[in-house]
DSSP file (Angstrom, degrees, kcal/mol; ACC not computed):
  #  RESIDUE AA STRUCTURE BP1 BP2  ACC     N-H-->O    O-->H-N    N-H-->O    O-->H-N    TCO  KAPPA ALPHA  PHI   PSI    X-CA   Y-CA   Z-CA
    1    1 A M     >        0   0    0      0, 0.0     4,-2.4     0, 0.0     5,-0.2   0.000 360.0 360.0 360.0 -27.9   21.2  -47.5   79.0
    2    2 A R  H  >  +     0   0    0      1,-0.2     4,-2.1     2,-0.2     5,-0.2   0.912 360.0  49.6 -61.5 -42.3   17.9  -46.1   80.4
    3    3 A F  H  > S+     0   0    0      1,-0.2     4,-2.7     2,-0.2    -1,-0.2   0.913 108.8  53.3 -60.6 -43.0   17.5  -43.9   77.3
    4    4 A F  H  > S+     0   0    0      1,-0.2     4,-2.3     2,-0.2    -2,-0.2   0.914 108.8  48.5 -59.7 -45.0   18.1  -46.9   75.1
    5    5 A N  H  X S+     0   0    0     -4,-2.4     4,-2.2     2,-0.2    -1,-0.2   0.881 111.4  50.3 -64.3 -38.6   15.4  -48.9   76.9
    6    6 A L  H  X S+     0   0    0     -4,-2.1     4,-2.5     2,-0.2     5,-0.2   0.908 109.7  50.9 -65.3 -42.2   13.0  -46.0   76.5
    7    7 A F  H  X>S+     0   0    0     -4,-2.7     4,-2.7     2,-0.2     5,-0.6   0.922 109.7  50.7 -60.1 -44.8   13.8  -45.7   72.8
    8    8 A I  H  X5S+     0   0    0     -4,-2.3     4,-1.3     1,-0.2    -2,-0.2   0.940 114.5  43.0 -59.2 -49.2   13.1  -49.4   72.4
    9    9 A K  H  <5S+     0   0    0     -4,-2.2    -1,-0.2     1,-0.2    -2,-0.2   0.874 122.2  37.7 -65.9 -38.2    9.7  -49.2   74.1
   10   10 A K  H  <5S+     0   0    0     -4,-2.5    -2,-0.2    -5,-0.2    -1,-0.2   0.814 129.1  20.3 -87.4 -32.1    8.6  -46.0   72.5
   11   11 A H  H  <5S+     0   0    0     -4,-2.7     2,-0.4    -5,-0.2    -3,-0.2   0.563  98.9  84.1-121.6 -10.9    9.8  -46.3   68.9
   12   12 A L     << -     0   0    0     -4,-1.3     2,-0.8    -5,-0.6    13,-0.1  -0.778  63.0-138.3-104.3 143.6   10.5  -49.9   67.9
   13   13 A H        -     0   0    0     -2,-0.4    11,-2.4    11,-0.4     2,-0.3  -0.864  30.8-173.5 -96.0 111.9    8.1  -52.4   66.6
   14   14 A L  E     -A   23   0A   0     -2,-0.8     2,-0.4     9,-0.2     9,-0.2  -0.752  11.0-169.0-108.6 153.7    8.9  -55.7   68.3
   15   15 A N  E     -A   22   0A   0      7,-2.2     7,-3.0    -2,-0.3     2,-0.5  -0.997  11.5-147.4-141.8 136.3    7.5  -59.2   67.7
   16   16 A R  E     +A   21   0A   0     -2,-0.4     2,-0.4     5,-0.2     5,-0.2  -0.918  18.5 175.2-107.7 125.5    8.0  -62.3   69.8
   17   17 A I  E >  S-A   20   0A   0      3,-3.0     3,-1.2    -2,-0.5    -2,-0.0  -0.973  71.9 -22.1-131.1 116.8    8.0  -65.7   67.9
   18   18 A K  T 3  S-     0   0    0     -2,-0.4    -1,-0.1     1,-0.3     3,-0.1   0.925 126.7 -48.9  49.7  54.9    8.8  -68.9   69.9
   19   19 A N  T 3  S+     0   0    0      1,-0.2     2,-0.4    -3,-0.0    -1,-0.3   0.628 117.5 111.3  62.7  16.9   10.6  -67.1   72.7
   20   20 A K  E <   -A   17   0A   0     -3,-1.2    -3,-3.0    13,-0.0     2,-0.4  -0.972  60.5-138.9-120.1 137.7   12.7  -65.1   70.3
   21   21 A I  E     -A   16   0A   0     -2,-0.4    13,-2.4    -5,-0.2     2,-0.3  -0.774  17.0-168.0-100.0 138.4   12.3  -61.3   69.9
   22   22 A Y  E     -AB  15  33A   0     -7,-3.0    -7,-2.2    -2,-0.4     2,-0.4  -0.907  10.0-145.7-123.7 152.0   12.5  -59.6   66.5
   23   23 A I  E     -AB  14  32A   0      9,-3.4     9,-2.8    -2,-0.3     2,-0.4  -0.945  18.1-126.5-119.6 136.4   12.8  -56.0   65.6
   24   24 A F  E     - B   0  31A   0    -11,-2.4     2,-0.6    -2,-0.4   -11,-0.4  -0.683  13.9-149.9 -87.9 132.9   11.1  -54.4   62.5
   25   25 A C  E  >> - B   0  30A   0      5,-2.8     4,-1.5    -2,-0.4     5,-1.0  -0.901   0.9-158.8-101.2 117.7   13.3  -52.4   60.1
   26   26 A S  T  45S+     0   0    0     -2,-0.6    -1,-0.1     1,-0.2    30,-0.1   0.685  91.8  48.9 -70.3 -17.8   11.3  -49.7   58.4
   27   27 A I  T  45S+     0   0    0      1,-0.1    -1,-0.2     3,-0.1    32,-0.0   0.912 119.4  33.8 -85.1 -49.2   13.8  -49.5   55.6
   28   28 A R  T  45S-     0   0    0      2,-0.2    -2,-0.2    32,-0.0    -1,-0.1   0.557  98.8-136.8 -84.7  -8.1   14.1  -53.2   54.8
   29   29 A K  T  <5 +     0   0    0     -4,-1.5     2,-0.3     1,-0.2    -3,-0.2   0.905  67.7  99.4  53.9  48.9   10.4  -53.7   55.6
   30   30 A K  E   <S-B   25   0A   0     -5,-1.0    -5,-2.8    -7,-0.1     2,-0.3  -0.985  75.6-104.3-158.2 156.1   11.2  -56.9   57.5
   31   31 A F  E     -B   24   0A   0     -2,-0.3     2,-0.3    -7,-0.2    -7,-0.2  -0.693  34.9-171.2 -88.3 142.5   11.8  -58.3   61.0
   32   32 A Y  E     -B   23   0A   0     -9,-2.8    -9,-3.4    -2,-0.3     3,-0.1  -0.929  36.1 -81.1-130.1 154.8   15.3  -59.0   62.2
   33   33 A S  E     -B   22   0A   0     -2,-0.3     2,-0.8   -11,-0.2   -11,-0.2  -0.250  51.1-108.7 -54.7 138.1   16.7  -60.8   65.3
   34   34 A F        +     0   0    0    -13,-2.4     2,-0.3     4,-0.1   -13,-0.2  -0.616  56.7 153.5 -74.2 107.7   16.8  -58.5   68.3
   35   35 A T     >  -     0   0    0     -2,-0.8     4,-1.9     1,-0.1     5,-0.1  -0.907  55.6-115.4-128.8 160.9   20.5  -57.7   68.9
   36   36 A Q  H  > S+     0   0    0     -2,-0.3     4,-2.0     1,-0.2     5,-0.1   0.868 118.1  52.5 -64.9 -35.4   22.0  -54.7   70.6
   37   37 A E  H  > S+     0   0    0      2,-0.2     4,-2.6     1,-0.2    -1,-0.2   0.894 107.6  51.5 -67.0 -38.3   23.7  -53.8   67.3
   38   38 A E  H  > S+     0   0    0      2,-0.2     4,-2.5     1,-0.2    -2,-0.2   0.873 107.5  53.1 -66.2 -35.3   20.4  -53.9   65.5
   39   39 A V  H  X S+     0   0    0     -4,-1.9     4,-2.2     2,-0.2    -1,-0.2   0.926 109.7  48.4 -63.4 -43.8   18.9  -51.6   68.1
   40   40 A T  H  X S+     0   0    0     -4,-2.0     4,-2.4     2,-0.2    -2,-0.2   0.931 111.0  50.9 -59.9 -45.5   21.7  -49.1   67.5
   41   41 A R  H  X S+     0   0    0     -4,-2.6     4,-2.4     1,-0.2    -2,-0.2   0.915 111.6  47.1 -58.9 -44.0   21.1  -49.4   63.7
   42   42 A Q  H  X S+     0   0    0     -4,-2.5     4,-2.4     2,-0.2    -1,-0.2   0.843 109.7  54.3 -68.6 -33.0   17.4  -48.7   64.2
   43   43 A Y  H  X S+     0   0    0     -4,-2.2     4,-2.2     2,-0.2    -2,-0.2   0.923 110.3  45.9 -63.3 -45.2   18.2  -45.8   66.5
   44   44 A I  H  X S+     0   0    0     -4,-2.4     4,-2.7     2,-0.2    -2,-0.2   0.903 111.6  51.8 -66.5 -41.2   20.4  -44.2   63.8
   45   45 A I  H  X S+     0   0    0     -4,-2.4     4,-2.5     1,-0.2     5,-0.3   0.920 108.3  52.6 -59.6 -43.3   17.7  -44.9   61.2
   46   46 A F  H  X>S+     0   0    0     -4,-2.4     4,-3.2     1,-0.2     5,-0.6   0.930 110.9  46.6 -57.4 -47.5   15.2  -43.2   63.5
   47   47 A L  I  X>S+     0   0    0     -4,-2.2     5,-2.1     1,-0.2     4,-1.4   0.919 112.2  50.3 -61.8 -44.5   17.5  -40.1   63.7
   48   48 A L  I  <5S+     0   0    0     -4,-2.7     6,-2.8     3,-0.2    -1,-0.2   0.902 121.5  33.2 -61.2 -41.6   18.1  -40.0   60.0
   49   49 A K  I  <5S+     0   0    0     -4,-2.5     4,-0.4     4,-0.2    -2,-0.2   0.937 128.0  32.2 -81.9 -49.4   14.4  -40.2   59.2
   50   50 A Q  I  <5S+     0   0    0     -4,-3.2    -3,-0.2    -5,-0.3    -2,-0.1   0.837 131.2  27.6 -83.4 -34.7   12.7  -38.3   62.0
   51   51 A V  I  <<S+     0   0    0     -4,-1.4    -3,-0.2    -5,-0.6    -4,-0.1   0.863 133.4  29.3 -95.7 -43.2   15.3  -35.7   62.9
   52   52 A K  S   <S-     0   0    0     -5,-2.1    -3,-0.2     2,-0.1    -4,-0.1   0.517  96.1-131.9 -99.1  -6.1   17.2  -35.1   59.6
   53   53 A N        +     0   0    0     -4,-0.4    -4,-0.2    -6,-0.3     2,-0.2   0.784  42.6 164.3  62.0  32.4   14.3  -36.0   57.3
   54   54 A Y        -     0   0    0     -6,-2.8    -1,-0.2     1,-0.1     2,-0.2  -0.570  36.6-119.2 -74.4 146.0   16.1  -38.4   55.0
   55   55 A K    >   -     0   0    0     -2,-0.2     3,-1.8     1,-0.1     4,-0.5  -0.515  17.0-115.7 -84.4 153.4   13.9  -40.5   52.8
   56   56 A N  G >  S+     0   0    0      1,-0.3     3,-1.6     2,-0.2    -1,-0.1   0.879 116.0  60.4 -52.3 -40.3   13.8  -44.3   53.0
   57   57 A S  G 3  S+     0   0    0      1,-0.3    -1,-0.3     3,-0.0    -3,-0.0   0.670 102.4  52.4 -66.9 -15.7   15.0  -44.5   49.4
   58   58 A N  G <  S+     0   0    0     -3,-1.8    21,-3.2     1,-0.1     2,-0.6   0.488  95.8  78.9 -95.6  -4.8   18.2  -42.6   50.5
   59   59 A I  E <   -C   78   0B   0     -3,-1.6     2,-0.5    -4,-0.5    19,-0.2  -0.916  60.4-170.4-111.7 117.2   19.1  -45.0   53.3
   60   60 A W  E     -C   77   0B   0     17,-3.0    17,-2.6    -2,-0.6     2,-0.4  -0.904   8.7-153.2-108.7 132.3   20.8  -48.2   52.4
   61   61 A I  E    S-C   76   0B   0     -2,-0.5    15,-0.2     1,-0.2    14,-0.2  -0.873  71.0  -3.8-111.0 137.1   21.2  -50.9   55.1
   62   62 A E  E    S-     0   0B   0     13,-2.4    13,-0.2    -2,-0.4    -1,-0.2   0.918  81.8-166.2  48.4  52.3   23.9  -53.6   55.2
   63   63 A F  E     -C   74   0B   0     11,-1.4    11,-3.1    -3,-0.3    -1,-0.2  -0.523  19.7-117.8 -69.5 125.1   25.2  -52.4   51.8
   64   64 A P  E     +C   73   0B   0      0, 0.0     2,-0.3     0, 0.0     9,-0.2  -0.361  38.3 174.2 -70.5 146.5   27.6  -55.0   50.3
   65   65 A L  E     -C   72   0B   0      7,-2.4     7,-3.7    -2,-0.1     2,-0.5  -0.993  22.5-143.5-150.3 142.6   31.1  -54.0   49.7
   66   66 A Q  E     +C   71   0B   0     -2,-0.3     2,-0.4     5,-0.2     5,-0.2  -0.959  18.3 177.0-116.2 126.5   34.3  -55.8   48.6
   67   67 A I  E >  S-C   70   0B   0      3,-2.5     3,-2.0    -2,-0.5    -2,-0.0  -0.988  75.2 -16.9-128.6 121.3   37.7  -54.9   50.0
   68   68 A N  T 3  S-     0   0    0     -2,-0.4    -1,-0.1     1,-0.3     3,-0.1   0.897 128.0 -54.6  49.7  45.8   40.7  -56.9   49.0
   69   69 A R  T 3  S+     0   0    0      1,-0.2     2,-0.4    -3,-0.0    -1,-0.3   0.580 113.3 123.1  65.6  12.7   38.5  -59.7   47.7
   70   70 A L  E <   -C   67   0B   0     -3,-2.0    -3,-2.5     0, 0.0     2,-0.5  -0.883  63.1-127.9-103.7 135.1   36.7  -59.9   51.0
   71   71 A N  E     +C   66   0B   0     -2,-0.4     2,-0.2    -5,-0.2    -5,-0.2  -0.713  37.8 168.7 -83.3 123.9   33.0  -59.5   51.2
   72   72 A K  E     -C   65   0B   0     -7,-3.7    -7,-2.4    -2,-0.5     2,-0.4  -0.744  25.0-136.0-124.7 172.1   32.0  -56.9   53.8
   73   73 A R  E     -C   64   0B   0     -2,-0.2     2,-0.5    -9,-0.2   -11,-0.1  -0.997   8.8-140.2-136.2 132.1   28.8  -55.0   54.7
   74   74 A I  E     -C   63   0B   0    -11,-3.1   -11,-1.4    -2,-0.4   -12,-0.3  -0.761  15.3-142.1 -84.8 131.3   28.3  -51.4   55.5
   75   75 A D  E    S-     0   0B   0     -2,-0.5   -13,-2.4    13,-0.3     2,-0.4   0.968  80.0  -2.8 -59.7 -54.8   25.9  -50.9   58.3
   76   76 A I  E     -CD  61  88B   0     12,-1.9    12,-3.0   -15,-0.2     2,-0.4  -0.998  59.8-174.0-142.4 135.5   24.2  -47.8   56.9
   77   77 A L  E     -CD  60  87B   0    -17,-2.6   -17,-3.0    -2,-0.4     2,-0.5  -0.985  11.9-156.2-128.6 121.5   25.0  -45.7   53.8
   78   78 A V  E     -CD  59  86B   0      8,-3.0     7,-3.1    -2,-0.4     8,-1.6  -0.853  11.2-157.2 -97.6 127.8   23.0  -42.5   53.2
   79   79 A Q  E     - D   0  84B   0    -21,-3.2     2,-0.4    -2,-0.5    -2,-0.0  -0.789  10.4-174.5-102.3 146.3   22.9  -41.4   49.6
   80   80 A L  E >  S- D   0  83B   0      3,-2.7     3,-1.1    -2,-0.3    -2,-0.0  -0.972  77.3  -5.7-140.2 126.3   22.3  -37.8   48.5
   81   81 A N  T 3  S-     0   0    0     -2,-0.4    -1,-0.1     1,-0.2   -23,-0.0   0.885 129.6 -60.5  53.9  40.6   21.8  -37.0   44.8
   82   82 A E  T 3  S+     0   0    0      1,-0.2    -1,-0.2     0, 0.0    -3,-0.0   0.725 118.4 105.1  61.2  25.9   22.6  -40.6   44.0
   83   83 A R  E <  S-D   80   0B   0     -3,-1.1    -3,-2.7     0, 0.0    -1,-0.2  -0.958  84.2 -90.0-129.9 150.9   26.1  -40.3   45.6
   84   84 A P  E     +D   79   0B   0      0, 0.0    -5,-0.2     0, 0.0     3,-0.1  -0.379  49.5 164.2 -58.2 133.6   27.4  -41.6   48.9
   85   85 A H  E     +     0   0B   0     -7,-3.1    31,-1.4     1,-0.3     2,-0.4   0.724  61.1  16.0-118.8 -53.4   26.8  -39.0   51.6
   86   86 A I  E     -De  78 116B   0     -8,-1.6    -8,-3.0    29,-0.1     2,-0.5  -0.990  58.4-160.1-131.7 126.1   27.2  -40.5   55.0
   87   87 A L  E     -De  77 117B   0     29,-2.3    31,-2.4    -2,-0.4     2,-0.4  -0.913  19.2-165.9-101.2 125.8   28.8  -43.9   55.8
   88   88 A I  E     -De  76 118B   0    -12,-3.0   -12,-1.9    -2,-0.5     2,-0.5  -0.954  14.2-164.2-125.2 130.2   27.7  -45.1   59.2
   89   89 A E  E     - e   0 119B   0     29,-2.6    31,-2.4    -2,-0.4     2,-0.4  -0.951  13.8-159.4-110.6 125.8   29.2  -47.9   61.4
   90   90 A C  E     + e   0 120B   0     -2,-0.5     2,-0.3    29,-0.2    31,-0.2  -0.865  11.0 179.0-109.5 139.1   27.0  -49.2   64.2
   91   91 A K        -     0   0    0     29,-2.5     6,-0.1    -2,-0.4   -51,-0.0  -0.893  37.0 -93.9-128.8 160.9   28.1  -51.1   67.3
   92   92 A A    >   -     0   0    0     -2,-0.3     3,-1.9     1,-0.1   -55,-0.1  -0.417  42.1-109.9 -68.9 152.4   26.4  -52.6   70.3
   93   93 A P  T 3  S+     0   0    0      0, 0.0    -1,-0.1     0, 0.0    28,-0.1   0.803 118.1  55.1 -56.9 -30.5   26.3  -50.2   73.3
   94   94 A K  T 3  S+     0   0    0      2,-0.1    -2,-0.0     0, 0.0    27,-0.0   0.587  88.2  92.8 -80.8  -8.0   28.7  -52.4   75.3
   95   95 A I  S <  S-     0   0    0     -3,-1.9     2,-0.1    26,-0.1    -4,-0.1  -0.762  76.8-134.7 -87.7 119.8   31.3  -52.2   72.4
   96   96 A P        -     0   0    0      0, 0.0     2,-0.9     0, 0.0     5,-0.1  -0.437  16.5-119.0 -72.1 147.4   33.7  -49.4   73.0
   97   97 A I        +     0   0    0     -2,-0.1     2,-0.2     4,-0.1    24,-0.0  -0.781  49.3 167.4 -89.1 109.4   34.5  -47.1   70.1
   98   98 A T    >>  -     0   0    0     -2,-0.9     4,-1.6     1,-0.0     3,-0.7  -0.510  54.6 -89.2-114.9 179.2   38.2  -47.6   69.6
   99   99 A Q  H 3> S+     0   0    0      1,-0.2     4,-2.7     2,-0.2     5,-0.2   0.836 123.7  63.9 -58.8 -33.3   40.9  -46.7   67.0
  100  100 A K  H 3> S+     0   0    0      1,-0.2     4,-2.1     2,-0.2    -1,-0.2   0.876 102.1  48.5 -59.7 -38.5   40.1  -50.1   65.4
  101  101 A V  H <> S+     0   0    0     -3,-0.7     4,-2.3     2,-0.2    -1,-0.2   0.895 111.0  49.9 -69.8 -40.6   36.5  -49.0   64.7
  102  102 A F  H  X S+     0   0    0     -4,-1.6     4,-1.9     1,-0.2    -2,-0.2   0.898 111.5  49.6 -62.8 -39.9   37.8  -45.7   63.2
  103  103 A D  H  X S+     0   0    0     -4,-2.7     4,-2.3     2,-0.2    -2,-0.2   0.909 108.7  53.7 -63.8 -41.7   40.3  -47.7   61.1
  104  104 A Q  H  X S+     0   0    0     -4,-2.1     4,-2.2     1,-0.2    -2,-0.2   0.940 111.5  42.9 -58.7 -50.9   37.4  -50.0   59.9
  105  105 A I  H  X S+     0   0    0     -4,-2.3     4,-2.3     1,-0.2    -1,-0.2   0.843 112.2  55.0 -68.6 -31.6   35.2  -47.2   58.7
  106  106 A S  H  X S+     0   0    0     -4,-1.9     4,-1.1    -5,-0.2    -1,-0.2   0.899 108.3  48.5 -66.1 -40.2   38.2  -45.5   57.1
  107  107 A I  H >X S+     0   0    0     -4,-2.3     4,-0.6     2,-0.2     3,-0.5   0.928 112.1  48.8 -65.2 -44.8   39.0  -48.6   55.1
  108  108 A Y  H >X S+     0   0    0     -4,-2.2     4,-2.0     1,-0.2     3,-1.3   0.909 110.1  52.3 -59.1 -41.7   35.4  -48.9   54.0
  109  109 A N  H 3X S+     0   0    0     -4,-2.3     4,-2.3     1,-0.3    -1,-0.2   0.706  91.6  72.7 -73.2 -18.2   35.4  -45.3   53.0
  110  110 A S  H << S+     0   0    0     -4,-1.1    -1,-0.3    -3,-0.5    -2,-0.2   0.796 111.8  32.0 -62.9 -24.9   38.5  -45.7   50.9
  111  111 A V  H << S+     0   0    0     -3,-1.3    -2,-0.2    -4,-0.6    -1,-0.2   0.840 125.2  42.2 -93.5 -44.4   36.1  -47.6   48.5
  112  112 A V  H  < S-     0   0    0     -4,-2.0    -3,-0.2     2,-0.1    -2,-0.2   0.886  83.2-154.9 -74.9 -41.5   32.8  -45.7   49.1
  113  113 A Q     <  +     0   0    0     -4,-2.3    -3,-0.1     1,-0.2    -4,-0.1   0.883  24.7 171.0  65.4  42.5   34.3  -42.1   49.2
  114  114 A A        -     0   0    0      1,-0.1    -1,-0.2    -5,-0.1   -29,-0.2  -0.620  34.9-139.8 -79.2 142.1   31.6  -40.6   51.4
  115  115 A P  S    S+     0   0    0      0, 0.0    15,-2.9     0, 0.0     2,-0.4   0.676  86.4  47.4 -76.1 -15.9   32.3  -37.0   52.6
  116  116 A F  E     -eF  86 129B   0    -31,-1.4   -29,-2.3    13,-0.2     2,-0.3  -0.974  65.3-169.9-128.9 142.1   30.8  -37.7   56.0
  117  117 A L  E     -eF  87 128B   0     11,-2.9    11,-2.7    -2,-0.4     2,-0.4  -0.939   1.7-171.2-126.6 150.3   31.4  -40.6   58.4
  118  118 A M  E     -eF  88 127B   0    -31,-2.4   -29,-2.6    -2,-0.3     2,-0.4  -0.997   6.2-170.3-143.1 138.0   29.6  -41.6   61.6
  119  119 A I  E     +eF  89 126B   0      7,-2.6     7,-2.9    -2,-0.4     2,-0.4  -0.996  17.0 171.3-125.5 132.1   30.3  -44.2   64.3
  120  120 A S  E     -eF  90 125B   0    -31,-2.4   -29,-2.5    -2,-0.4     5,-0.2  -1.000  34.0-178.6-143.7 141.0   27.8  -45.0   66.9
  121  121 A N        -     0   0    0      3,-1.7   -26,-0.1    -2,-0.4     4,-0.1   0.096  67.3-101.8-113.3  17.8   27.2  -47.5   69.7
  122  122 A G  S    S+     0   0    0      2,-0.4     3,-0.1     1,-0.1   -30,-0.1   0.155 119.4  53.8  85.6 -19.3   23.9  -45.9   70.5
  123  123 A I  S    S+     0   0    0      1,-0.4     2,-0.5   -30,-0.1    -1,-0.1   0.736 111.6  36.6-110.5 -45.1   25.4  -44.1   73.5
  124  124 A K        -     0   0    0    -31,-0.1    -3,-1.7     2,-0.0     2,-0.4  -0.942  68.2-169.0-113.4 133.9   28.4  -42.3   71.9
  125  125 A N  E     -F  120   0B   0     -2,-0.5     2,-0.5    -5,-0.2    -5,-0.2  -0.982   4.7-169.2-122.7 131.2   28.2  -40.9   68.4
  126  126 A F  E     +F  119   0B   0     -7,-2.9    -7,-2.6    -2,-0.4     2,-0.4  -0.986   9.3 179.7-119.5 123.4   31.2  -39.6   66.5
  127  127 A I  E     +FG 118 140B   0     13,-0.6    13,-3.3    -2,-0.5     2,-0.3  -0.982   8.3 167.2-124.6 131.4   30.4  -37.7   63.3
  128  128 A F  E     -FG 117 139B   0    -11,-2.7   -11,-2.9    -2,-0.4     2,-0.4  -0.993  31.3-128.6-147.7 155.6   33.1  -36.3   61.1
  129  129 A Q  E     -FG 116 138B   0      9,-2.9     9,-2.2    -2,-0.3     2,-0.5  -0.818  26.5-134.2-101.1 140.3   33.7  -34.8   57.7
  130  130 A V  E     - G   0 137B   0    -15,-2.9     2,-0.8    -2,-0.4     7,-0.2  -0.823  11.2-164.3 -99.1 128.4   36.5  -36.2   55.5
  131  131 A D  E  >> - G   0 136B   0      5,-2.8     4,-1.6    -2,-0.5     5,-1.5  -0.869   9.9-177.3-106.9  94.8   38.9  -33.9   53.7
  132  132 A K  T  45S+     0   0    0     -2,-0.8    -1,-0.1     1,-0.2     5,-0.0   0.739  78.6  53.3 -69.8 -21.9   40.3  -36.3   51.2
  133  133 A Y  T  45S+     0   0    0      1,-0.2    -1,-0.2    -3,-0.1    -2,-0.0   0.905 119.2  32.4 -78.4 -41.9   42.8  -33.8   49.8
  134  134 A E  T  45S-     0   0    0      2,-0.1    -2,-0.2    -3,-0.0    -1,-0.2   0.586 104.6-132.7 -86.2 -11.6   44.3  -32.8   53.1
  135  135 A K  T  <5 +     0   0    0     -4,-1.6     2,-0.3     1,-0.2    -3,-0.2   0.944  64.8 113.8  56.2  53.1   43.8  -36.4   54.4
  136  136 A K  E   < -G  131   0B   0     -5,-1.5    -5,-2.8     2,-0.0     2,-0.4  -0.946  58.7-126.9-145.6 167.1   42.3  -35.3   57.7
  137  137 A F  E     -G  130   0B   0     -2,-0.3     2,-0.5    -7,-0.2    -7,-0.2  -0.897   8.3-156.4-117.2 144.5   39.0  -35.4   59.6
  138  138 A S  E     -G  129   0B   0     -9,-2.2    -9,-2.9    -2,-0.4     2,-0.2  -0.989  22.7-131.8-118.8 122.2   37.0  -32.6   61.1
  139  139 A F  E     -G  128   0B   0     -2,-0.5     2,-0.3   -11,-0.2   -11,-0.3  -0.501  22.1-158.2 -75.7 140.9   34.6  -33.7   63.9
  140  140 A L  E     -G  127   0B   0    -13,-3.3   -13,-0.6    -2,-0.2     3,-0.1  -0.784  19.6-142.9-115.7 159.2   31.1  -32.4   63.8
  141  141 A K  S    S+     0   0    0     -2,-0.3     2,-0.3   -15,-0.1    -1,-0.1   0.664  83.0  36.3 -92.9 -19.3   28.4  -32.0   66.5
  142  142 A H  S    S-     0   0    0    -15,-0.1    -1,-0.1     0, 0.0    -2,-0.0  -0.920  89.4 -96.0-135.1 156.8   25.4  -33.0   64.4
  143  143 A I              0   0    0     -2,-0.3   -25,-0.0     1,-0.1    -2,-0.0  -0.551 360.0 360.0 -67.8 130.9   24.5  -35.4   61.6
  144  144 A P              0   0    0      0, 0.0    -1,-0.1     0, 0.0   -58,-0.0   0.511 360.0 360.0 -68.4 360.0   24.8  -33.5   58.3
């Protein structure tokens, strides 16, 4: 958690309005309520932009998706050459990454068909490549 607090202080643009804190999203160019999940989302955006050099135009936030007539939202979708590249699910740091979260992103990816998936709670990151022909996952150490 200490790292998370340092990241917040050093890299996030915060604003306080009437005793409520908001966090600025550099992709959506707007302030959003300060939640732990939003901090995780901004941390992943920071990594995508600053470490992996993805452009703002390639990063889609809260992308709408319909599954079995239910409206869902993908936390982050990275596009490459106008195709889905990395599907990312963000959770708050206190939320454990369980099989249910892996199932959730797998269901989303059955529609999106991204070759890479990532799950993060800001503390633990799981990145894997999907082999849709063999129907298996290979875990990776770094964001592609």
